[in-house]
C-alpha positions as YAML, in Angstrom:
chain: A
units: angstrom
residues:
- id: 1
  name: UNK
  ca: [-13.71, -50.28, 1.98]
- id: 2
  name: UNK
  ca: [-13.75, -48.31, 5.24]
- id: 3
  name: UNK
  ca: [-9.94, -48.24, 5.26]
- id: 4
  name: UNK
  ca: [-9.87, -46.73, 1.78]
- id: 5
  name: UNK
  ca: [-12.47, -44.19, 2.77]
- id: 6
  name: UNK
  ca: [-10.43, -43.29, 5.85]
- id: 7
  name: UNK
  ca: [-7.34, -42.70, 3.71]
- id: 8
  name: UNK
  ca: [-9.31, -40.45, 1.40]
- id: 9
  name: UNK
  ca: [-10.59, -38.42, 4.35]
- id: 10
  name: UNK
  ca: [-7.06, -38.10, 5.77]
- id: 11
  name: UNK
  ca: [-5.82, -36.96, 2.36]
- id: 12
  name: UNK
  ca: [-8.60, -34.35, 2.11]
- id: 13
  name: UNK
  ca: [-7.87, -33.18, 5.65]
- id: 14
  name: UNK
  ca: [-4.20, -32.65, 4.90]
- id: 15
  name: UNK
  ca: [-4.93, -30.86, 1.61]
- id: 16
  name: UNK
  ca: [-7.53, -28.61, 3.25]
- id: 17
  name: UNK
  ca: [-5.19, -27.94, 6.15]
- id: 18
  name: UNK
  ca: [-2.40, -26.88, 3.81]
- id: 19
  name: UNK
  ca: [-4.73, -24.71, 1.70]
- id: 20
  name: UNK
  ca: [-6.31, -22.89, 4.66]
- id: 21
  name: UNK
  ca: [-3.01, -22.51, 6.50]
- id: 22
  name: UNK
  ca: [-1.21, -21.25, 3.38]
- id: 23
  name: UNK
  ca: [-3.98, -18.72, 2.75]
- id: 24
  name: UNK
  ca: [-3.68, -17.28, 6.24]
- id: 25
  name: UNK
  ca: [0.11, -17.36, 6.05]
- id: 26
  name: UNK
  ca: [0.18, -15.53, 2.71]
- id: 27
  name: UNK
  ca: [-2.50, -13.04, 3.77]
- id: 28
  name: UNK
  ca: [-0.72, -12.23, 7.01]
- id: 29
  name: UNK
  ca: [2.67, -12.01, 5.28]
- id: 30
  name: UNK
  ca: [1.63, -9.53, 2.57]
- id: 31
  name: UNK
  ca: [-0.10, -7.37, 5.19]
- id: 32
  name: UNK
  ca: [3.00, -7.51, 7.40]
- id: 33
  name: UNK
  ca: [4.96, -6.13, 4.45]
- id: 34
  name: UNK
  ca: [2.65, -3.11, 4.49]
- id: 35
  name: UNK
  ca: [1.10, -2.71, 7.98]
- id: 36
  name: UNK
  ca: [0.40, 0.98, 7.42]
- id: 37
  name: UNK
  ca: [-1.64, 0.16, 4.32]
- id: 38
  name: UNK
  ca: [-3.75, -2.26, 6.35]
- id: 39
  name: UNK
  ca: [-4.22, 0.43, 9.01]
- id: 40
  name: UNK
  ca: [-5.44, 2.84, 6.31]
- id: 41
  name: UNK
  ca: [-8.00, 0.25, 5.22]
- id: 42
  name: UNK
  ca: [-9.23, 0.02, 8.81]
- id: 43
  name: UNK
  ca: [-9.49, 3.83, 8.89]
- id: 44
  name: UNK
  ca: [-11.65, 3.70, 5.75]
- id: 45
  name: UNK
  ca: [-14.05, 1.38, 7.56]
- id: 46
  name: UNK
  ca: [-14.07, 3.64, 10.60]
- id: 47
  name: UNK
  ca: [-14.96, 6.59, 8.36]
- id: 48
  name: UNK
  ca: [-17.78, 4.57, 6.78]
- id: 49
  name: UNK
  ca: [-19.19, 3.76, 10.23]
- id: 50
  name: UNK
  ca: [-18.57, 7.33, 11.51]
- id: 51
  name: UNK
  ca: [-16.09, 6.18, 14.15]
- id: 52
  name: UNK
  ca: [-13.21, 8.52, 13.33]
- id: 53
  name: UNK
  ca: [-12.48, 8.98, 17.03]
- id: 54
  name: UNK
  ca: [-11.04, 5.45, 16.95]
- id: 55
  name: UNK
  ca: [-8.34, 6.40, 14.40]
- id: 56
  name: UNK
  ca: [-5.51, 6.18, 17.00]
- id: 57
  name: UNK
  ca: [-6.32, 2.48, 17.40]
- id: 58
  name: UNK
  ca: [-6.09, 1.69, 13.67]
- id: 59
  name: UNK
  ca: [-2.33, 0.98, 13.52]
- id: 60
  name: UNK
  ca: [-2.09, -1.04, 16.78]
- id: 61
  name: UNK
  ca: [-5.11, -3.10, 15.75]
- id: 62
  name: UNK
  ca: [-3.65, -3.60, 12.28]
- id: 63
  name: UNK
  ca: [-0.36, -4.86, 13.73]
- id: 64
  name: UNK
  ca: [-2.16, -7.24, 16.08]
- id: 65
  name: UNK
  ca: [-4.35, -8.60, 13.31]
- id: 66
  name: UNK
  ca: [-1.42, -9.01, 10.93]
- id: 67
  name: UNK
  ca: [0.64, -10.96, 13.45]
- id: 68
  name: UNK
  ca: [-2.37, -13.00, 14.57]
- id: 69
  name: UNK
  ca: [-3.25, -13.95, 11.00]
- id: 70
  name: UNK
  ca: [0.36, -14.80, 10.21]
- id: 71
  name: UNK
  ca: [0.62, -16.95, 13.34]
- id: 72
  name: UNK
  ca: [-2.68, -18.71, 12.62]
- id: 73
  name: UNK
  ca: [-1.37, -19.65, 9.19]
- id: 74
  name: UNK
  ca: [1.55, -21.41, 10.90]
- id: 75
  name: UNK
  ca: [-0.49, -23.02, 13.69]
- id: 76
  name: UNK
  ca: [-4.25, -23.55, 13.66]
- id: 77
  name: UNK
  ca: [-6.80, -22.37, 11.04]
- id: 78
  name: UNK
  ca: [-9.74, -20.22, 12.13]
- id: 79
  name: UNK
  ca: [-12.19, -17.88, 10.45]
- id: 80
  name: UNK
  ca: [-10.72, -15.47, 7.91]
- id: 81
  name: UNK
  ca: [-9.80, -11.99, 9.15]
- id: 82
  name: UNK
  ca: [-8.71, -10.16, 5.96]
- id: 83
  name: UNK
  ca: [-7.52, -10.25, 2.40]
- id: 84
  name: UNK
  ca: [-4.18, -9.77, 0.67]
- id: 85
  name: UNK
  ca: [-3.27, -6.09, 0.94]
- id: 86
  name: UNK
  ca: [-1.97, -4.46, -2.24]
- id: 87
  name: UNK
  ca: [-0.18, -7.61, -3.39]
- id: 88
  name: UNK
  ca: [-3.29, -9.30, -4.74]
- id: 89
  name: UNK
  ca: [-6.43, -7.23, -5.26]
- id: 90
  name: UNK
  ca: [-9.74, -9.10, -5.37]
- id: 91
  name: UNK
  ca: [-13.27, -7.80, -5.75]
- id: 92
  name: UNK
  ca: [-15.94, -7.84, -3.06]
- id: 93
  name: UNK
  ca: [-17.64, -10.87, -4.58]
- id: 94
  name: UNK
  ca: [-14.31, -12.68, -4.93]
- id: 95
  name: UNK
  ca: [-13.67, -11.87, -1.27]
- id: 96
  name: UNK
  ca: [-17.06, -13.32, -0.37]
- id: 97
  name: UNK
  ca: [-16.39, -16.56, -2.25]
- id: 98
  name: UNK
  ca: [-12.91, -16.78, -0.77]
- id: 99
  name: UNK
  ca: [-14.30, -16.37, 2.74]
- id: 100
  name: UNK
  ca: [-17.00, -18.94, 2.02]
- id: 101
  name: UNK
  ca: [-14.44, -21.51, 0.87]
- id: 102
  name: UNK
  ca: [-12.24, -20.80, 3.89]
- id: 103
  name: UNK
  ca: [-15.23, -21.16, 6.20]
- id: 104
  name: UNK
  ca: [-16.17, -24.51, 4.64]
- id: 105
  name: UNK
  ca: [-12.56, -25.65, 4.87]
- id: 106
  name: UNK
  ca: [-12.35, -24.55, 8.51]
- id: 107
  name: UNK
  ca: [-15.58, -26.39, 9.39]
- id: 108
  name: UNK
  ca: [-14.30, -29.51, 7.64]
- id: 109
  name: UNK
  ca: [-11.08, -29.36, 9.67]
- id: 110
  name: UNK
  ca: [-12.97, -28.76, 12.92]
- id: 111
  name: UNK
  ca: [-15.06, -31.88, 12.29]
- id: 112
  name: UNK
  ca: [-11.97, -33.94, 11.48]
- id: 113
  name: UNK
  ca: [-9.43, -32.37, 13.84]
- id: 114
  name: UNK
  ca: [-8.48, -35.76, 15.30]
- id: 115
  name: UNK
  ca: [-7.14, -36.85, 11.90]
- id: 116
  name: UNK
  ca: [-4.68, -33.93, 11.69]
- id: 117
  name: UNK
  ca: [-1.07, -34.77, 12.46]
- id: 118
  name: UNK
  ca: [0.67, -31.79, 14.09]
- id: 119
  name: UNK
  ca: [4.02, -30.82, 12.65]
- id: 120
  name: UNK
  ca: [5.45, -30.13, 16.12]
- id: 121
  name: UNK
  ca: [4.95, -31.93, 19.41]
- id: 122
  name: UNK
  ca: [3.01, -30.50, 22.35]
- id: 123
  name: UNK
  ca: [6.28, -29.59, 24.04]
- id: 124
  name: UNK
  ca: [7.51, -27.59, 21.04]
- id: 125
  name: UNK
  ca: [4.33, -25.93, 19.82]
- id: 126
  name: UNK
  ca: [4.48, -23.19, 22.47]
- id: 127
  name: UNK
  ca: [8.02, -22.28, 21.34]
- id: 128
  name: UNK
  ca: [6.84, -22.24, 17.72]
- id: 129
  name: UNK
  ca: [3.97, -19.91, 18.61]
- id: 130
  name: UNK
  ca: [6.22, -17.54, 20.58]
- id: 131
  name: UNK
  ca: [8.81, -17.45, 17.80]
- id: 132
  name: UNK
  ca: [6.14, -16.82, 15.16]
- id: 133
  name: UNK
  ca: [4.64, -13.94, 17.15]
- id: 134
  name: UNK
  ca: [8.02, -12.32, 17.79]
- id: 135
  name: UNK
  ca: [9.02, -12.75, 14.16]
- id: 136
  name: UNK
  ca: [5.72, -11.28, 12.97]
- id: 137
  name: UNK
  ca: [6.04, -8.17, 15.14]
- id: 138
  name: UNK
  ca: [9.71, -7.56, 14.25]
- id: 139
  name: UNK
  ca: [9.02, -8.08, 10.55]
- id: 140
  name: UNK
  ca: [6.04, -5.69, 10.64]
- id: 141
  name: UNK
  ca: [8.00, -3.01, 12.52]
- id: 142
  name: UNK
  ca: [10.88, -3.23, 10.03]
- id: 143
  name: UNK
  ca: [8.51, -2.67, 7.09]
- id: 144
  name: UNK
  ca: [6.75, 0.10, 9.00]
- id: 145
  name: UNK
  ca: [9.77, 2.25, 9.90]
- id: 146
  name: UNK
  ca: [12.32, 1.43, 7.20]
- id: 147
  name: UNK
  ca: [11.02, 0.41, 3.80]
- id: 148
  name: UNK
  ca: [8.86, -2.60, 2.81]
- id: 149
  name: UNK
  ca: [10.89, -5.54, 1.50]
- id: 150
  name: UNK
  ca: [8.48, -5.57, -1.45]
- id: 151
  name: UNK
  ca: [6.61, -2.60, -2.91]
- id: 152
  name: UNK
  ca: [3.32, -3.43, -4.63]
- id: 153
  name: UNK
  ca: [2.24, 0.16, -5.19]
- id: 154
  name: UNK
  ca: [2.50, 2.29, -8.38]
- id: 155
  name: UNK
  ca: [5.20, 4.53, -6.80]
- id: 156
  name: UNK
  ca: [7.84, 1.82, -6.44]
- id: 157
  name: UNK
  ca: [11.49, 2.49, -7.31]
- id: 158
  name: UNK
  ca: [11.76, 2.73, -11.08]
- id: 159
  name: UNK
  ca: [8.12, 3.72, -11.59]
- id: 160
  name: UNK
  ca: [7.35, 6.38, -14.19]
- id: 161
  name: UNK
  ca: [4.65, 8.51, -12.53]
- id: 162
  name: UNK
  ca: [3.40, 10.33, -15.67]
- id: 163
  name: UNK
  ca: [3.28, 7.02, -17.54]
- id: 164
  name: UNK
  ca: [1.15, 5.46, -14.81]
- id: 165
  name: UNK
  ca: [-1.29, 8.35, -14.96]
- id: 166
  name: UNK
  ca: [-2.29, 7.32, -18.48]
- id: 167
  name: UNK
  ca: [-3.86, 4.27, -20.09]
- id: 168
  name: UNK
  ca: [-3.99, 3.10, -23.70]
- id: 169
  name: UNK
  ca: [-7.18, 4.67, -25.18]
- id: 170
  name: UNK
  ca: [-8.01, 1.36, -26.85]
- id: 171
  name: UNK
  ca: [-7.98, -0.34, -23.43]
- id: 172
  name: UNK
  ca: [-9.91, 2.36, -21.61]
- id: 173
  name: UNK
  ca: [-13.64, 2.69, -20.99]
- id: 174
  name: UNK
  ca: [-15.92, 2.13, -23.97]
- id: 175
  name: UNK
  ca: [-18.06, 5.27, -24.09]
- id: 176
  name: UNK
  ca: [-21.26, 6.08, -25.90]
- id: 177
  name: UNK
  ca: [-22.78, 9.50, -26.53]
- id: 178
  name: UNK
  ca: [-26.39, 9.84, -25.41]
- id: 179
  name: UNK
  ca: [-28.44, 12.64, -26.98]
- id: 180
  name: UNK
  ca: [-31.51, 13.99, -25.18]
- id: 181
  name: UNK
  ca: [-34.37, 15.45, -27.25]
- id: 182
  name: UNK
  ca: [-37.76, 16.83, -26.20]
- id: 183
  name: UNK
  ca: [-41.08, 16.46, -27.97]
- id: 184
  name: UNK
  ca: [-44.43, 17.65, -26.64]
- id: 185
  name: UNK
  ca: [-42.91, 18.13, -23.19]
- id: 186
  name: UNK
  ca: [-41.47, 14.61, -23.04]
- id: 187
  name: UNK
  ca: [-37.73, 13.97, -23.07]
- id: 188
  name: UNK
  ca: [-36.22, 10.89, -24.69]
- id: 189
  name: UNK
  ca: [-32.71, 9.52, -25.05]
- id: 190
  name: UNK
  ca: [-31.19, 8.61, -28.42]
- id: 191
  name: UNK
  ca: [-27.88, 7.17, -29.59]
- id: 192
  name: UNK
  ca: [-26.03, 8.13, -32.75]
- id: 193
  name: UNK
  ca: [-27.68, 5.19, -34.50]
- id: 194
  name: UNK
  ca: [-31.30, 6.26, -33.92]
- id: 195
  name: UNK
  ca: [-31.21, 10.05, -33.86]
- id: 196
  name: UNK
  ca: [-34.52, 11.58, -35.06]
- id: 197
  name: UNK
  ca: [-32.92, 13.38, -38.01]
- id: 198
  name: UNK
  ca: [-36.03, 13.35, -40.17]
- id: 199
  name: UNK
  ca: [-38.48, 14.45, -37.46]
- id: 200
  name: UNK
  ca: [-38.15, 18.20, -36.92]
- id: 201
  name: UNK
  ca: [-40.66, 18.15, -34.06]
- id: 202
  name: UNK
  ca: [-37.93, 16.87, -31.74]
- id: 203
  name: UNK
  ca: [-35.92, 19.62, -30.01]
- id: 204
  name: UNK
  ca: [-32.33, 19.01, -28.90]
- id: 205
  name: UNK
  ca: [-31.85, 19.38, -25.12]
- id: 206
  name: UNK
  ca: [-28.47, 17.97, -24.06]
- id: 207
  name: UNK
  ca: [-25.84, 15.30, -24.63]
- id: 208
  name: UNK
  ca: [-23.85, 13.20, -22.20]
- id: 209
  name: UNK
  ca: [-21.42, 10.31, -22.20]
- id: 210
  name: UNK
  ca: [-22.34, 6.86, -20.89]
- id: 211
  name: UNK
  ca: [-19.94, 4.04, -20.04]
- id: 212
  name: UNK
  ca: [-20.91, 1.01, -22.09]
- id: 213
  name: UNK
  ca: [-18.06, -1.17, -20.90]
- id: 214
  name: UNK
  ca: [-15.46, -0.42, -18.25]
- id: 215
  name: UNK
  ca: [-11.86, -0.76, -19.32]
- id: 216
  name: UNK
  ca: [-8.49, -0.45, -17.64]
- id: 217
  name: UNK
  ca: [-7.93, 2.32, -15.13]
- id: 218
  name: UNK
  ca: [-4.64, 4.21, -14.78]
- id: 219
  name: UNK
  ca: [-2.59, 3.03, -11.82]
- id: 220
  name: UNK
  ca: [-2.36, 6.65, -10.61]
- id: 221
  name: UNK
  ca: [-5.51, 8.79, -10.84]
- id: 222
  name: UNK
  ca: [-5.32, 11.53, -8.21]
- id: 223
  name: UNK
  ca: [-1.78, 12.88, -8.44]
- id: 224
  name: UNK
  ca: [-2.25, 16.66, -8.32]
- id: 225
  name: UNK
  ca: [0.08, 19.14, -6.63]
- id: 226
  name: UNK
  ca: [-0.51, 22.75, -5.58]
- id: 227
  name: UNK
  ca: [2.05, 25.10, -4.08]
- id: 228
  name: UNK
  ca: [1.61, 26.35, -0.52]
- id: 229
  name: UNK
  ca: [3.29, 29.67, 0.15]
- id: 230
  name: UNK
  ca: [3.39, 32.47, 2.69]
- id: 231
  name: UNK
  ca: [2.03, 35.89, 1.92]
- id: 232
  name: UNK
  ca: [4.55, 38.41, 3.27]
- id: 233
  name: UNK
  ca: [1.92, 41.15, 3.43]
- id: 234
  name: UNK
  ca: [-0.23, 39.50, 6.10]
- id: 235
  name: UNK
  ca: [1.91, 36.53, 7.17]
- id: 236
  name: UNK
  ca: [-0.79, 34.01, 6.20]
- id: 237
  name: UNK
  ca: [-0.26, 30.79, 4.27]
- id: 238
  name: UNK
  ca: [-2.24, 30.02, 1.11]
- id: 239
  name: UNK
  ca: [-2.66, 27.38, -1.58]
- id: 240
  name: UNK
  ca: [-1.34, 28.71, -4.87]
- id: 241
  name: UNK
  ca: [-1.24, 27.42, -8.42]
- id: 242
  name: UNK
  ca: [-0.96, 23.88, -9.76]
- id: 243
  name: UNK
  ca: [2.65, 22.63, -9.97]
- id: 244
  name: UNK
  ca: [2.03, 19.02, -11.02]
- id: 245
  name: UNK
  ca: [3.60, 19.38, -14.47]
- id: 246
  name: UNK
  ca: [6.49, 21.38, -13.00]
- id: 247
  name: UNK
  ca: [7.37, 18.54, -10.61]
- id: 248
  name: UNK
  ca: [6.87, 15.69, -13.06]
- id: 249
  name: UNK
  ca: [8.78, 17.36, -15.89]
- id: 250
  name: UNK
  ca: [11.78, 18.47, -13.79]
- id: 251
  name: UNK
  ca: [14.81, 17.10, -15.70]
- id: 252
  name: UNK
  ca: [17.19, 17.13, -12.74]
- id: 253
  name: UNK
  ca: [17.05, 15.20, -9.49]
- id: 254
  name: UNK
  ca: [14.61, 16.49, -6.92]
- id: 255
  name: UNK
  ca: [13.82, 15.48, -3.35]
- id: 256
  name: UNK
  ca: [10.29, 15.09, -2.02]
- id: 257
  name: UNK
  ca: [9.53, 14.71, 1.68]
- id: 258
  name: UNK
  ca: [6.23, 12.87, 1.98]
- id: 259
  name: UNK
  ca: [4.28, 13.68, 5.15]
- id: 260
  name: UNK
  ca: [0.54, 13.37, 4.69]
- id: 261
  name: UNK
  ca: [-0.04, 15.04, 8.09]
- id: 262
  name: UNK
  ca: [2.53, 17.41, 9.54]
- id: 263
  name: UNK
  ca: [0.93, 17.28, 12.97]
- id: 264
  name: UNK
  ca: [1.25, 13.49, 13.05]
- id: 265
  name: UNK
  ca: [4.72, 13.28, 11.47]
- id: 266
  name: UNK
  ca: [7.59, 11.89, 13.55]
- id: 267
  name: UNK
  ca: [10.11, 14.65, 14.26]
- id: 268
  name: UNK
  ca: [13.00, 12.89, 16.02]
- id: 269
  name: UNK
  ca: [14.96, 12.65, 12.77]
- id: 270
  name: UNK
  ca: [13.95, 16.02, 11.37]
- id: 271
  name: UNK
  ca: [17.62, 16.97, 11.29]
- id: 272
  name: UNK
  ca: [18.19, 14.26, 8.66]
- id: 273
  name: UNK
  ca: [15.63, 15.89, 6.39]
- id: 274
  name: UNK
  ca: [17.11, 19.34, 7.00]
- id: 275
  name: UNK
  ca: [20.54, 17.97, 6.09]
- id: 276
  name: UNK
  ca: [19.01, 16.55, 2.91]
- id: 277
  name: UNK
  ca: [17.61, 19.99, 2.05]
- id: 278
  name: UNK
  ca: [21.04, 21.59, 2.64]
- id: 279
  name: UNK
  ca: [22.65, 18.97, 0.42]
- id: 280
  name: UNK
  ca: [20.04, 19.60, -2.30]
- id: 281
  name: UNK
  ca: [20.58, 23.37, -2.15]
- id: 282
  name: UNK
  ca: [24.36, 22.94, -2.37]
- id: 283
  name: UNK
  ca: [24.00, 20.92, -5.59]
- id: 284
  name: UNK
  ca: [21.08, 22.79, -7.13]
- id: 285
  name: UNK
  ca: [18.44, 20.10, -6.68]
- id: 286
  name: UNK
  ca: [14.83, 21.16, -6.01]
- id: 287
  name: UNK
  ca: [13.53, 20.15, -2.60]
- id: 288
  name: UNK
  ca: [9.88, 20.06, -1.53]
- id: 289
  name: UNK
  ca: [7.70, 18.80, 1.29]
- id: 290
  name: UNK
  ca: [4.41, 17.26, 0.13]
- id: 291
  name: UNK
  ca: [1.56, 17.20, 2.63]
- id: 292
  name: UNK
  ca: [-2.21, 17.09, 2.87]
- id: 293
  name: UNK
  ca: [-2.17, 19.46, 5.85]
- id: 294
  name: UNK
  ca: [-4.00, 22.78, 5.52]
- id: 295
  name: UNK
  ca: [-2.05, 25.99, 4.84]
- id: 296
  name: UNK
  ca: [-2.70, 27.07, 8.43]
- id: 297
  name: UNK
  ca: [-1.26, 23.81, 9.78]
- id: 298
  name: UNK
  ca: [1.74, 24.22, 7.48]
- id: 299
  name: UNK
  ca: [2.29, 27.73, 8.79]
- id: 300
  name: UNK
  ca: [2.08, 26.64, 12.42]
- id: 301
  name: UNK
  ca: [4.46, 23.74, 11.83]
- id: 302
  name: UNK
  ca: [6.99, 25.89, 9.98]
- id: 303
  name: UNK
  ca: [6.95, 28.55, 12.70]
- id: 304
  name: UNK
  ca: [7.86, 25.89, 15.24]
- id: 305
  name: UNK
  ca: [10.66, 24.24, 13.26]
- id: 306
  name: UNK
  ca: [12.02, 26.95, 10.90]
- id: 307
  name: UNK
  ca: [12.99, 24.39, 8.20]
- id: 308
  name: UNK
  ca: [12.72, 26.74, 5.19]
- id: 309
  name: UNK
  ca: [11.13, 23.89, 3.19]
- id: 310
  name: UNK
  ca: [9.04, 24.61, 0.11]
- id: 311
  name: UNK
  ca: [5.59, 23.16, 0.75]
- id: 312
  name: UNK
  ca: [3.21, 21.51, -1.69]
- id: 313
  name: UNK
  ca: [-0.31, 20.29, -1.02]
- id: 314
  name: UNK
  ca: [-1.46, 16.91, -2.35]
- id: 315
  name: UNK
  ca: [-4.19, 14.35, -1.82]
- id: 316
  name: UNK
  ca: [-3.81, 12.50, 1.49]
- id: 317
  name: UNK
  ca: [-4.60, 9.05, 0.08]
- id: 318
  name: UNK
  ca: [-2.12, 9.53, -2.75]
- id: 319
  name: UNK
  ca: [0.61, 10.59, -0.32]
- id: 320
  name: UNK
  ca: [-0.06, 7.50, 1.80]
- id: 321
  name: UNK
  ca: [0.32, 5.43, -1.35]
- id: 322
  name: UNK
  ca: [3.56, 7.11, -2.40]
- id: 323
  name: UNK
  ca: [5.34, 6.12, 0.79]
- id: 324
  name: UNK
  ca: [3.93, 4.57, 3.95]
- id: 325
  name: UNK
  ca: [6.52, 6.03, 6.32]
- id: 326
  name: UNK
  ca: [5.38, 9.18, 8.11]
- id: 327
  name: UNK
  ca: [7.46, 11.01, 7.02]
- id: 328
  name: UNK
  ca: [9.55, 9.52, 4.21]
- id: 329
  name: UNK
  ca: [11.84, 10.75, 1.46]
- id: 330
  name: UNK
  ca: [11.59, 10.20, -2.28]
- id: 331
  name: UNK
  ca: [14.07, 11.02, -5.04]
- id: 332
  name: UNK
  ca: [12.65, 11.80, -8.50]
- id: 333
  name: UNK
  ca: [14.12, 12.62, -11.89]
- id: 334
  name: UNK
  ca: [11.97, 13.35, -14.90]
- id: 335
  name: UNK
  ca: [8.94, 11.97, -13.11]
- id: 336
  name: UNK
  ca: [10.67, 8.63, -12.43]
- id: 337
  name: UNK
  ca: [11.12, 7.35, -8.87]
- id: 338
  name: UNK
  ca: [14.90, 6.97, -8.51]
- id: 339
  name: UNK
  ca: [14.95, 5.95, -4.84]
- id: 340
  name: UNK
  ca: [12.90, 6.24, -1.65]
- id: 341
  name: UNK
  ca: [13.61, 5.86, 2.05]
- id: 342
  name: UNK
  ca: [11.51, 5.25, 5.14]
- id: 343
  name: UNK
  ca: [11.73, 7.27, 8.33]
- id: 344
  name: UNK
  ca: [14.57, 5.27, 9.86]
- id: 345
  name: UNK
  ca: [16.41, 4.71, 6.59]
- id: 346
  name: UNK
  ca: [17.11, 8.34, 5.63]
- id: 347
  name: UNK
  ca: [20.77, 8.59, 4.49]
- id: 348
  name: UNK
  ca: [23.18, 10.92, 6.30]
- id: 349
  name: UNK
  ca: [23.40, 13.59, 3.63]
- id: 350
  name: UNK
  ca: [25.79, 15.68, 5.73]
- id: 351
  name: UNK
  ca: [28.35, 12.95, 4.99]
- id: 352
  name: UNK
  ca: [27.66, 12.88, 1.22]
- id: 353
  name: UNK
  ca: [30.16, 15.14, -0.55]
- id: 354
  name: UNK
  ca: [29.61, 14.18, -4.18]
- id: 355
  name: UNK
  ca: [26.77, 14.96, -6.56]
- id: 356
  name: UNK
  ca: [24.04, 12.39, -7.01]
- id: 357
  name: UNK
  ca: [25.45, 11.27, -10.36]
- id: 358
  name: UNK
  ca: [28.51, 10.01, -8.49]
- id: 359
  name: UNK
  ca: [26.56, 8.63, -5.55]
- id: 360
  name: UNK
  ca: [25.22, 5.09, -4.99]
- id: 361
  name: UNK
  ca: [21.98, 6.72, -3.82]
- id: 362
  name: UNK
  ca: [20.78, 6.92, -7.42]
- id: 363
  name: UNK
  ca: [21.88, 3.42, -8.35]
- id: 364
  name: UNK
  ca: [19.78, 1.09, -6.22]
- id: 365
  name: UNK
  ca: [19.97, -2.59, -7.21]
- id: 366
  name: UNK
  ca: [17.55, -4.05, -9.72]
- id: 367
  name: UNK
  ca: [14.17, -3.83, -8.00]
- id: 368
  name: UNK
  ca: [12.85, -7.31, -8.70]
- id: 369
  name: UNK
  ca: [16.19, -8.94, -7.97]
- id: 370
  name: UNK
  ca: [16.55, -6.95, -4.74]
- id: 371
  name: UNK
  ca: [13.03, -7.84, -3.65]
- id: 372
  name: UNK
  ca: [13.65, -11.50, -4.43]
- id: 373
  name: UNK
  ca: [16.83, -11.36, -2.35]
- id: 374
  name: UNK
  ca: [15.09, -9.71, 0.61]
- id: 375
  name: UNK
  ca: [12.24, -12.21, 0.34]
- id: 376
  name: UNK
  ca: [14.73, -15.09, 0.38]
- id: 377
  name: UNK
  ca: [16.53, -13.72, 3.43]
- id: 378
  name: UNK
  ca: [13.20, -13.26, 5.23]
- id: 379
  name: UNK
  ca: [12.18, -16.83, 4.42]
- id: 380
  name: UNK
  ca: [15.48, -18.15, 5.76]
- id: 381
  name: UNK
  ca: [15.18, -16.12, 8.96]
- id: 382
  name: UNK
  ca: [11.75, -17.63, 9.52]
- id: 383
  name: UNK
  ca: [12.23, -21.22, 8.32]
- id: 384
  name: UNK
  ca: [15.73, -22.00, 9.64]
- id: 385
  name: UNK
  ca: [14.84, -21.56, 13.34]
- id: 386
  name: UNK
  ca: [11.78, -23.77, 12.84]
- id: 387
  name: UNK
  ca: [13.93, -26.44, 11.17]
- id: 388
  name: UNK
  ca: [16.44, -26.25, 14.03]
- id: 389
  name: UNK
  ca: [13.59, -26.63, 16.51]
- id: 390
  name: UNK
  ca: [12.27, -29.63, 14.59]
- id: 391
  name: UNK
  ca: [15.74, -31.17, 14.54]
- id: 392
  name: UNK
  ca: [16.06, -30.67, 18.29]
- id: 393
  name: UNK
  ca: [12.70, -32.34, 18.75]
- id: 394
  name: UNK
  ca: [13.77, -35.38, 16.77]
- id: 395
  name: UNK
  ca: [17.02, -35.70, 18.70]
- id: 396
  name: UNK
  ca: [15.11, -35.66, 21.96]
- id: 397
  name: UNK
  ca: [12.76, -38.37, 20.69]
- id: 398
  name: UNK
  ca: [15.71, -40.60, 19.83]
- id: 399
  name: UNK
  ca: [16.97, -40.38, 23.36]
...
């Protein structure tokens, strides 16, 4: 009887170990795909706690937490340190229950740690940890400076921006009109079903809409663009009219530099962006720089660099969602994202002599197939060295 009970406990230990480890591994992996997004979440918390002076630490802390969580998923389980980035959105209560289950699983493993059979020997585990840490940092840096191997956001390649700004009315919020009437100095709310039609002593005051049941929300809610231009009369820079429809309805190709903060944008490859603007001008393609910086900051930046870009102001959060790289480049046509490049992946447009219709830049591979391929390569780069290390360990044991 005790032997059977021991087997059951061992089975539960192994299942719990796999579940907790896989959760940390998946959580760390999806955050490593988008380390900037995780850093932005940390910044949101810093804003909530009025600690904005700690903003410079957000990205380094995010990278450390991502790699630590990824490594813990491979080695030993501990308390949860995050969720699943943009890949898998869960509510606050779902997060609470998830953390509770992970905590219970972790406590169960701590109480039964002697029953766990390590995958690697004591001699190899240090090599496994070092490899996992190095892999985690290199993988995070690649996604940070080039382009994430998977894009979970609504501005991915192939996304129709205007289409994602709308939602089927039948699937939207269920609204109800509330009518407010006054009688003898007392106000009361009525619906369309119980309006006091037959009682003329009630006086109409106001009407408002109330959400009865929340429905689907559009994937993109705050995409609004306003031109920033220089006034030649006084040399100042000002926010002009709305150009959202102009940008989204442009039938030809157009380039958008995304730099949510010009003061914080990397400038070492600015020449690549200037070459892209020259290429766009030569072929008649509109070219804009989208930023959340103030007109004064735009003016100061332009005086320093003399880029002759056309500037557009947009919401900072939305720009961070469009592309994580600071700055990055996006190619649109008819409101559809044709291609996008991170800071280190900007093509050399001074070497492109053909129009975009004849260029591979507008014909990226099928998104899902390309992401599956990159995911497979990443898995091989991570798993194969571990398998080789395990094989080496077995050969040493035989001798």
